[in-house]
C-alpha positions as CSV (number, residue, x, y, z in Angstrom):
1,X,-15.4,3.2,-11.0
2,X,-12.2,2.3,-9.4
3,X,-11.7,5.8,-8.0
4,X,-15.1,5.9,-6.4
5,X,-14.6,2.4,-4.9
6,X,-11.2,3.5,-3.6
7,X,-12.6,6.6,-1.9
8,X,-15.4,4.6,-0.4
9,X,-12.9,2.0,0.8
10,X,-10.7,4.6,2.5
11,X,-13.8,6.3,4.1
12,X,-15.1,3.0,5.5
13,X,-11.6,2.1,6.7
14,X,-11.4,5.3,8.7
15,X,-15.0,5.0,10.0
16,X,-14.2,1.4,11.1
17,X,-11.2,2.5,13.0
18,X,-13.1,5.2,14.8
19,X,-16.1,3.0,15.7
20,X,-13.9,0.3,17.1
21,X,-12.0,2.8,19.2
22,X,-15.3,4.1,20.6
23,X,-16.4,0.7,21.9
24,X,-15.8,-0.5,25.5
25,X,-13.8,-3.7,26.2
26,X,-15.5,-6.8,27.7
27,X,-14.0,-6.1,31.1
28,X,-15.0,-2.5,31.2
29,X,-18.6,-3.2,32.3
30,X,-17.6,-5.7,35.1
31,X,-17.9,-2.9,37.8
32,X,-21.3,-1.8,36.6
33,X,-22.7,-5.3,36.8
34,X,-22.3,-5.4,40.6
35,X,-24.2,-2.1,41.1
36,X,-21.4,0.4,41.1
37,X,-23.0,3.8,41.4
38,X,-26.5,2.8,40.5
39,X,-25.6,2.5,36.8
40,X,-27.6,-0.8,36.5
41,X,-30.8,1.2,36.6
42,X,-29.9,3.4,33.6
43,X,-32.2,3.9,30.6
44,X,-30.2,1.6,28.3
45,X,-29.6,-1.0,30.9
46,X,-26.2,-2.4,31.9
47,X,-25.2,-3.1,28.3
48,X,-25.6,0.5,27.2
49,X,-25.6,1.1,23.4
50,X,-23.4,-2.0,22.7
51,X,-25.9,-3.8,20.4
52,X,-26.2,-0.7,18.2
53,X,-22.4,-0.3,18.1
54,X,-22.1,-4.0,17.3
55,X,-24.5,-3.7,14.4
56,X,-22.7,-0.6,13.0
57,X,-19.3,-2.3,13.4
58,X,-20.6,-5.4,11.6
59,X,-22.0,-3.4,8.8
60,X,-18.8,-1.4,8.4
61,X,-16.7,-4.6,8.4
62,X,-18.9,-6.2,5.7
63,X,-18.7,-3.1,3.5
64,X,-14.9,-3.0,4.1
65,X,-14.5,-6.6,3.0
66,X,-16.7,-6.1,-0.1
67,X,-14.8,-3.1,-1.2
68,X,-11.5,-4.9,-0.6
69,X,-12.5,-7.9,-2.7
70,X,-13.9,-5.7,-5.4
71,X,-10.8,-3.6,-5.7
72,X,-8.6,-6.7,-5.8
73,X,-10.8,-8.3,-8.5
74,X,-10.8,-5.0,-10.6
75,X,-7.0,-4.7,-10.2
76,X,-6.3,-8.3,-11.3
77,X,-8.8,-8.2,-14.2
78,X,-7.7,-4.8,-15.6
79,X,-4.1,-5.8,-16.1
80,X,-3.6,-7.4,-19.5
81,X,0.0,-6.8,-20.1
82,X,3.2,-7.4,-18.3
83,X,5.9,-5.1,-16.9
84,X,8.3,-6.6,-19.4
85,X,6.1,-5.6,-22.3
86,X,7.5,-2.0,-22.2
87,X,11.1,-3.0,-22.3
88,X,13.2,-2.4,-25.4
89,X,14.9,-5.4,-26.9
90,X,18.6,-5.0,-27.9
91,X,19.9,-7.2,-30.7
92,X,22.4,-9.7,-29.4
93,X,26.1,-9.2,-30.1
94,X,28.1,-11.4,-32.5
95,X,28.7,-14.5,-30.5
96,X,31.1,-16.2,-32.9
97,X,34.5,-17.0,-31.4
98,X,37.3,-15.0,-33.0
99,X,40.7,-16.7,-32.9
100,X,43.6,-14.3,-33.5
101,X,46.0,-15.1,-36.2
102,X,49.1,-15.0,-33.9
103,X,48.1,-16.3,-30.5
104,X,50.5,-15.5,-27.7
105,X,52.2,-18.5,-26.3
106,X,51.8,-18.9,-22.5
107,X,54.9,-20.6,-21.0
108,X,54.0,-23.7,-19.0
109,X,56.2,-25.0,-16.2
110,X,58.3,-28.0,-17.0
111,X,59.8,-30.6,-14.8
112,X,63.2,-28.9,-14.8
113,X,61.7,-25.6,-13.5
114,X,59.8,-27.4,-10.8
115,X,63.0,-29.0,-9.5
116,X,64.9,-25.8,-9.6
117,X,62.4,-24.0,-7.2
118,X,63.1,-25.0,-3.6
119,X,60.2,-26.3,-1.6
120,X,59.0,-24.0,1.2
121,X,60.4,-25.1,4.6
122,X,58.0,-25.9,7.4
123,X,58.4,-23.6,10.4
124,X,60.2,-25.1,13.3
125,X,58.3,-25.7,16.4
126,X,59.6,-23.9,19.5
127,X,59.6,-25.8,22.7
């Protein structure tokens, strides 16, 4: 059902693009309204086939919207799982803290070593 609806949706989409490109703009008939070339006395009148194209465009737009909503509903209702359901769980590593029997002693600075190190001198300002 989804495949048929998808094919119909694509066909209606292409048809809708073509039918919209075939239509004239609102300003295209401004010259014909003032009697340019005697076109105001044509068989279809000054409007031409605009009402027919409007009806076809409206129908195609309605079908396009219905197929869009149907595909969205079918897509959301068919998914029952999650992307994460197919992942493999790995058991956690041992998280207990291991303290070595002979820890290394890290020497800490003392007051005597701090005094022995000379402080950095500030650079002299040149005038």
